[in-house]
N, C-alpha and C positions, 0 to 999 in steps of 0.2 A: 698351845702355853706361849706366852709372851717372854722373851728375853727378859728381859728386868725381873719378872715374876720368879723365873727359875734361879738366875743370879743372884738374885736377895738369899731365896731361900741355899743356896750353895752358901753364899757367904758366913749365912746364920749357922749352918752346919762345919763350917772350918775347910770347906772342899776348895781346893788349891789348882786341881788340874781342871784342864780344859773339857769342857762337854763339847761331844759332838753330835751333830743332830742323827747319827746313825745309833749312838747310845741311846740318846733318849728315846728313838723310835723303838729300840729293842726292850729296852725297859717298860714301855709302855705298854707293849704287845705281852711283855713275861714280867708282873710285877715281882714274880720270885727271885730275880737276880739283881733288883733294883736297890742300891742303897736304902737306909732307912730315910734320908732327908727326901727324897723321891718320893717314895710310900706315902710320906706324909703330907708333902705336897700334891698329890691327887686326892689323896684323899679329904683335905681341905677344900680341893676346887668341886671335887665331888658334893660336899656339903653345901657348898655356897650354890652349885645347881640346885639343889633341892629345895634350899630355903626361896630361889628364885622362883621357882616353879610354882612351892607353896604360895607364894605373896600371887602370883598372878593367878591361880585358881581362883583362891579368897578375892581378888579385884572382881574377878569374872562372875563369882555369887553375889557378891554385894551390889555389881551393879545390875545383874537379874532380878535380885530382888528390890531394888529400888525401884526397875521399869517395873515390876507388877503391882506397888503398893501406887506407882503413879497412873496407871493403868486403870485402877479399881478408883481413884478419887478421878482421873477423867470421867470415866462412866457417869458416877454419880455427880459430876456437874454438868453431864451433856442431858443428862435426864431430869435435873434438878434446871434446865434451861438457859445454860451458860452461854453466849457471843463470844467470848474472849481466853486464851489462858497467857499466863504471864512466861511459860517456860515452853522456848522451843521443843523441849521432849513433849511436851503435853501437850503443845499442836501436832507434833508428827504423830502422836499416840490418836488423835481426835481423829486426822486426817487419814490413818489406815482403819479407823473404824467403819467412818465414811464410806472410804473406796471398798470396805467388804458390804458394808449393807447396800452399796449401788449395784453390786455385782448378785446379789441375794436378790435385788430389786429386779434385774434384768433375768436371772433364771427364773423367775415367779412369771415369766411372760408367759402368753399364747401364742397362736400362730404367729401373731403381728407384735415386731417391736413398740413397746407402749402401752400394751392391752395386757395388763398384769393384774394377778389374782393377790391381794395385797394381806392376805390372813397369814403369809410365812413371814411377815414382817414384826420384829420384837420391836418392843417401845426403844429399846437403847437404839437400834436400827432407823427407827422412826425419827428419835431426837439428833443422831448423827448427821442424818440426810437433811434435817430443819438445819442444823448449824451450818452445814456445806452449802447452804441455799437452792437442795434438791426438794422440789416437791413430787412426792410419788405419783399424785394425782395429774402431772402435766409435764408430759412426756419431753416440752422443750426444755426444762429443767436439769433433765439427767445428765450425767456427766458422764456415763459408762452405758454402750449400747452394742445390739447384737451387730453379727457381720452383715445382716442382710437389712438393717435397718435405713431407711432413706434418708433420715435425718442427719 
């Protein structure tokens, strides 16, 4: 606790005796022995901490929701053939989709990297790869390769 906060509470309660760190620690450890003004201070701090935690949770939920809505919008734009995105978040989501599609492309390889069966590719994967400049049928344009790939 900050000294000026404790001093303000002490003044408002009319306390003139000095407060020692030992008293404050003892009161915090055992609130039943603490004066009313100190208990009220602890209660206010707990309420503020609770409000702060609630605001942080709400901000996290709102951010996650905004990103889910944006991801849906980016997926639709990729499927429609979009080449550019206005926000950095949208471009980052498109890059994530393209990277995941690239990994799926490599996972679909047979014995040799670049020799792939593209049946497992979804329309979104293909659109994202197209947006990233990757042609699934041209191994030279791939951005992800297997460890044993000579390219």
